[in-house]
N, C-alpha and C positions, 0 to 999 in steps of 0.2 A: 376582578383581575384573576382570581383563581379559576374562573370559568374559561378564559381565553388564553391563558399563559401557563407554561409549565412551572412547576414549583421552584425550580432553580432560578428561572427568570424573575419570578415574583420576589424571591429573596434578594437577588442582586438589585432590583429596582428599589426595594424598601431600604436597603443599605445605602444606596445613593441618596435617597430622600432624607434619611437620618443625617447624613453628612451635611446636607444643605439645609437642615432644620425645616423641612417641609413635611406637613402632615399627610397630604394626599400624594399618592404615587401616580395614579392616572385619574384625571377628573371623571366624574360620573356618579350617578346615584348608587349603583351597585357597589362600587368601590368605597363610597362614603359609608354605606351601611355595614360593609365588611369591616372597615377600620374602626367604626364606632363600637361594633359588637366585640371586636377583639380587645379594645381598650376597656370596655365596661364590664365584661364578663371574665370569670376566671379562665385559666388556660384550657382546661378540659372542656368546660361548657362552651367556650368560644369555638373549639374545634367541632363540637357536635352541631352547633348552629350553622357554622360555615359549611359543613358537609351536607347538612340537610337543605341548605338554600342555594349554594353555589357549586363548590367542589371541595374535595378533601383539602384541609388546611395543610400547608407545608410544615415540615418539622422545624422546631425552633420558634414557634409562635408563642410569644409571651409579652405582655404589656410592660416592658421594662421602663419605658418613658413615654412622654407624649409626642415624641418625634417619630418613633418607628415601632413596629410590633413584630418584626421578623429578624432573626439573627442573621448576620452576614454569613453567606455560604463559604465553604472552603473551596478555593480555586484549584482546579486540577492542573497539575504541572505536566501531565502527559501531552505530547504533541498531538494535534488533530490530524487524523489521516484523511487524505482527500478521498472523495467517493470513488469507488471502483467503477470503471467504465467497461470492464471486460464483459463479454457475452457469457451468461451462465451456461455451464456445461450441459445442464438438463435441456435448455432451450435448443442448443446445437444438436443434441441427440434426438429430440423430437422433430427437429427440422429435417435431419437426415432420414429419419424413419418415414416421414411424410413423403420425401422425394423418392425413396426406394419403393414405398407402397404405390405411389402414383405411377412410377415406371413399370412396376409389376402388373398393374391393371392394364396399362397401355400395351404391354408385351402380350398379355393374354388376349386382349381384344384384336390384336393384329393377326391372330390365327385365322380369322375370317370364317366364313361358312360356305366356301366354294364347293361345288359338288366334286366328288372324287374324280381325278383325272391324272392318269399315269404319264406325266410329262418328264422328259429327261432334264437334268441340270444343264446350265445354271438356272436359278430361280430368281425372278425379279422381286419377289416379296415373300414374306413368311406365309401368307395365305396360299400362294402358289405351291410352296413346299408341302404344307399340310394337306392340300388337295391331292398331291402326288403320293404322300405317305398313306393317306386313307385308301387310295386306289391300289396300293401294293398289298402283298400277301406275306405271311410268315414263311421264312425259309425252311427247307427240309432239315430236320435236326441231324440227319446222318451226314450232311455235307459240311458240318462245322468243325468236328474234332480235327486238330492239327492244322487248321487254317490260320493264315496271317493276313491281316487287313491294314491298309493304309487309311488314315483318318483325315477328314477335312472338316473343320468347324466353320459353319456358314455364318457370315456376318449379317444376320437378319433379325429385325425386331428392336424394340426400344432398349432391351437389356443386352444387346450384342456386345458393347464395350466391356461390360461387367462379366459377361460370359467368357470373353477372350482372356481376361485377366485370371479368372478362376481356372480355366482349362490349361493355359500355357504357363502360368506363373505360380499358382497355388497348388494345383493338382499334381504336377510332376514330383516324383520321389526324390529323396535326398541323393545327391551325387549326379543327378541328371541335369542337363541344360533345361532352360525354361521353354520346352517345346514338346507338346503331345504329338505322337506320331500315329497312333492307331491302337489296334487290339490284336491279341493272340489267343486262340482257343487251344486248350491242352489236348494232346492226342488221346488221353484216357480221361474219362469222367466228364462231369458237367461243370467244369470250372474254367476260368480264363483270367487274363491279366491285361494290363495296359502297357503300351510301349512308349518310351520317351527317349529323346535324343541325348546321348552322352557325349559323343564326338561325331566327326564326319563319317566315320566307318564303324561306329559302335552304338549300342542302344542299351538302356536300362529298362527293367521290367518291374512292375509294382501295381498297387491298387487292384487287388484281386476281386473277382466277382464270381457268383454262381449263376448259371444260365439255364433257361428252360423255355419251351414253347408253351405259353400260357395266355390267359386273358389280359387284354390291354386295359389299363385304367383310363385310357383316353376315350375309346369308343366301344369297348366290350368285345372286340373281335380278337382273333389270335395274333400274337406277335412274339418275336424273340425278346424275352425279358432278361436283362442283366441286373441282378440284385446284389448290391455291394454289401448289404447288411447280412446276407445269408452265405457269404464266402466262408470257406473253412477257417480262415484266420481273417476276420473282417477288419478293415482299416478303422482305427478308433474314431477319426474325425469324419471322413466321408462315408463310412459304413454305419457305425453305431450312432453317431450324433446327427449327422445331416441326412442319413438314409438315402444315399444316391441310388437312382434307378434309371436304366436306359431301356427304351422300347424301340425295336428295329423291325423293319419289313423289307422284303426283297422287291426292288423295283424291276430288276432284270437280273439274270445270272451274273454273279460277281459284283453287284451293286446293292448295298443296303442303305436305306434311309432311316436315320435314328433321331430320337428325341431324348436328350439328356435332362434329367430333373433331380431335384432333391426335395424330400418331404418337408424339410425345414423352411423352404422358400416358396412353397405353394404347390409342389408336386407337378404332375403332368400338365396342369393348366398353365404353368409358367415355365415351360421347358425351353431348351436351347437346341436348335436343329443342327445335325451333322450328317456326314456321308462316310460310309466305309466302302472301300474298293479292294477287292481280293487281289492279293499278289499272285502273279503267275507262278504256278508250281507250289503255292502255299495254301 
């Protein structure tokens, strides 16, 4: 019995057998041997034999009579709790991580491998956009200071819904409506900032970046790189932690094709496409 039952169950069964003046708790040769050993041997020796042959003897084992050899267990008065059917938080976390990872892989694969082709928007797929981006060139640095650009986030790729939430709901600065409008390059220096809608006739500025014409991490060619971690006062979340980086190329005068990325989510291989159009007079 000590082999197939928990000690508490053994004790309760023995107590019931004693009340009914029964020697055997469960019929069987093993249980008979266990009972005879417990009755014939002293308490300590009985435990040693039982442990060596079957399982550790339950506490309270003592041949007090010929009717039973186990003391009655103390019954717990605490109510039993029903087993929880909730999904463990770790399982949910792993599941979400798997979903995000799968979507990220799909998003990267959707870039395609089409040859560079400078086609104008709109683009039917993310692969078409990247083909146009690769065919474009870095803009002249001298044309950027003081310029104002209207932005359009393209809804392309498996992570397009997530990109829209980040761009229009999480990225805007405090006090602005949940809408990204574009970018502005300072008149002096190599810094710029993002534009967000505050009201119908007003806008908020924030999320600064440092810009330069440098090598793209995507294909090794020149591009306009916006580095948020290198800003004079980098944003704590998007600059320091997530390390946001945009790479843009000029499709035609006044139109820039851009890829927004964050090192924490895969970098340029898992980017979000967008377009900047220069404002007239800006």
